[in-house]
C-alpha positions in Angstrom: 0.0 0.0 0.0 1.2 3.5 -0.8 0.1 5.7 2.1 0.8 9.4 2.1 3.2 11.0 4.6 1.2 12.5 7.5 1.3 14.2 10.8 0.0 12.3 13.8 -1.7 14.6 16.3 -1.3 12.3 19.2 1.0 11.6 22.2 0.1 7.9 22.2 3.0 5.5 21.7 0.4 2.8 20.7 -0.8 4.9 17.8 2.7 5.4 16.6 3.4 1.7 16.9 0.3 0.9 14.8 1.2 3.4 12.1 4.7 2.0 11.9 3.1 -1.5 11.5 1.1 -0.1 8.6 4.3 1.4 7.0 3.0 5.0 7.2 5.6 7.7 7.3 4.6 10.3 9.9 5.8 13.1 12.1 4.2 13.7 15.6 2.6 17.0 16.6 1.0 17.6 20.0 -2.1 19.7 19.9 -3.7 20.6 23.3 -7.5 20.5 23.5 -10.1 20.3 26.2 -11.3 16.6 26.3 -14.2 17.2 28.7 -17.4 15.3 28.0 -20.3 17.6 27.3 -23.6 17.3 29.2 -25.8 14.6 27.7 -23.2 13.8 25.1 -23.4 10.3 23.7 -20.1 8.3 23.8 -19.9 7.9 20.0 -20.5 11.7 19.6 -17.8 12.3 22.2 -15.0 10.3 20.6 -15.9 11.7 17.1 -15.9 15.3 18.4 -12.6 14.9 20.3 -10.8 13.2 17.3 -12.1 16.0 15.0 -10.9 18.7 17.5 -7.5 17.1 17.8 -7.1 16.9 14.0 -8.2 20.5 13.6 -6.0 21.8 16.4 -3.1 19.8 14.8 -3.8 21.5 11.5 -3.7 24.8 13.3 -0.1 24.2 14.4 1.1 23.9 10.8 2.0 26.5 8.3 -0.8 27.2 5.7 1.5 26.0 2.9 2.0 22.6 4.6 -0.6 20.3 2.9 0.4 17.0 4.5 -2.7 15.4 6.1 -3.2 15.4 9.9 -4.5 12.2 11.6 -6.0 12.2 15.1 -7.8 9.7 17.1 -9.7 9.3 20.4 -10.6 6.2 22.3 -13.3 5.8 25.0 -14.2 2.8 27.1 -17.9 2.7 27.6 -20.0 0.7 30.0 -23.7 1.2 30.6 -23.5 4.4 28.5 -20.9 5.8 30.9 -17.6 6.9 29.4 -14.6 5.8 31.5 -11.7 8.2 31.0 -8.2 7.8 32.2 -8.0 7.1 35.9 -6.4 9.9 37.9 -5.3 7.7 40.8 -5.3 4.1 42.0 -8.8 4.4 43.6 -10.3 5.5 40.3 -8.5 2.7 38.5 -9.8 0.1 41.0 -13.4 1.5 40.6 -13.2 1.2 36.8 -11.9 -2.3 36.9 -14.7 -3.3 39.3 -17.2 -1.8 36.8 -15.7 -3.8 34.0 -15.4 -7.1 36.0 -17.6 -9.9 34.6 -19.2 -7.7 32.0 -19.0 -6.7 28.3 -18.1 -3.1 27.6 -17.5 -1.2 24.4 -14.3 0.5 23.2 -15.0 3.2 20.7 -12.2 4.8 18.7 -12.8 7.6 16.3 -10.3 8.8 13.8 -10.2 12.1 11.9 -8.1 13.0 9.0 -7.8 16.5 7.7 -6.0 18.3 4.9 -6.5 21.9 4.0 -10.2 22.5 4.5 -11.4 18.9 4.2 -12.2 16.4 6.9 -12.7 12.6 6.8 -13.8 10.6 9.8 -14.5 7.0 10.8 -15.5 5.2 14.1 -14.6 1.7 15.2 -16.9 0.2 17.9 -15.8 -3.0 19.5 -17.0 -5.2 22.4 -14.6 -6.5 25.1 -15.8 -9.1 27.6 -13.9 -9.1 30.9 -13.8 -12.2 33.2 -14.9 -11.8 36.8 -12.0 -10.0 38.7 -11.2 -10.6 42.3 -10.0 -7.8 44.5 -6.5 -9.5 44.4 -6.6 -9.3 40.6 -7.5 -5.6 40.7 -4.8 -4.8 43.3 -2.2 -6.8 41.3 -3.0 -5.0 38.1 -3.0 -1.5 39.6 0.4 -2.2 41.1 1.8 -2.9 37.6 0.9 0.8 36.7 0.1 -0.5 33.2 -3.4 1.1 33.2 -2.0 4.6 34.0 -3.0 7.1 31.2 -5.2 4.5 29.5 -9.0 4.9 28.9 -10.8 2.6 31.2 -7.7 2.0 33.3 -6.3 -1.0 31.2 -4.3 -1.9 28.2 -5.6 -4.6 25.9 -2.1 -5.2 24.5 -0.5 -5.7 27.9 -1.1 -7.7 31.1 -4.8 -6.9 31.1 -5.2 -9.5 28.3 -5.2 -12.0 31.2 -8.7 -10.6 32.1 -10.2 -10.6 28.6 -12.5 -13.6 27.8 -13.2 -12.4 24.2 -13.4 -9.4 21.9 -15.7 -8.7 19.0 -14.3 -6.2 16.5 -10.9 -4.6 15.8 -8.1 -5.4 18.2 -6.1 -2.4 16.8 -9.3 -0.3 17.3 -9.3 -1.3 21.0 -5.6 -0.4 21.2 -6.4 3.1 19.9 -6.1 3.2 16.1 -8.2 0.9 14.0 -5.8 -0.1 11.2 -8.5 -1.0 8.6 -10.4 2.2 8.9 -7.2 4.3 9.1 -5.9 2.6 5.9 -9.1 3.2 4.1 -9.2 6.9 5.0 -5.6 7.4 4.0 -6.1 5.7 0.6 -9.4 7.3 -0.3 -9.1 10.8 1.1 -8.8 12.2 -2.4 -11.9 10.5 -3.8 
């Protein structure tokens, strides 16, 4: 596949890893936006809005003559219509893991690609089923610090895989950048 060279508007090492896996040439830019959830905002609308804002803010960091596309993404872990953000401390992380224990939750990742005055978007919605977690499991996982700075307080590609009974959907989408949807946008953005 012949992907264009892009800017990645993300601090996520996982997104960088996935773009490298795809063979995409990219440079990282770090826009800063408010990621607060709006009142009564649906989770799918939230991730779509945040991905779009990140892409637009990234575009704003570039010179007007720079026409390379900007790719951004946002991921949310959702259970019972509640968006679980990144835990701020061990207590929040434990609370999130208790909510996910023995249940199926959704992981939504929106991607936004912008160039000049055009914007393309896609959303990957995936289901993740967690096993029943004991307090010992939760305490052990929190001590690993792996869930720090991760939506829902866990990383599917790490030790939390021990807790996952099954997934439905895109593994890379759960990691934070759905490869199929990203590839399709990069290849068809000029259509």
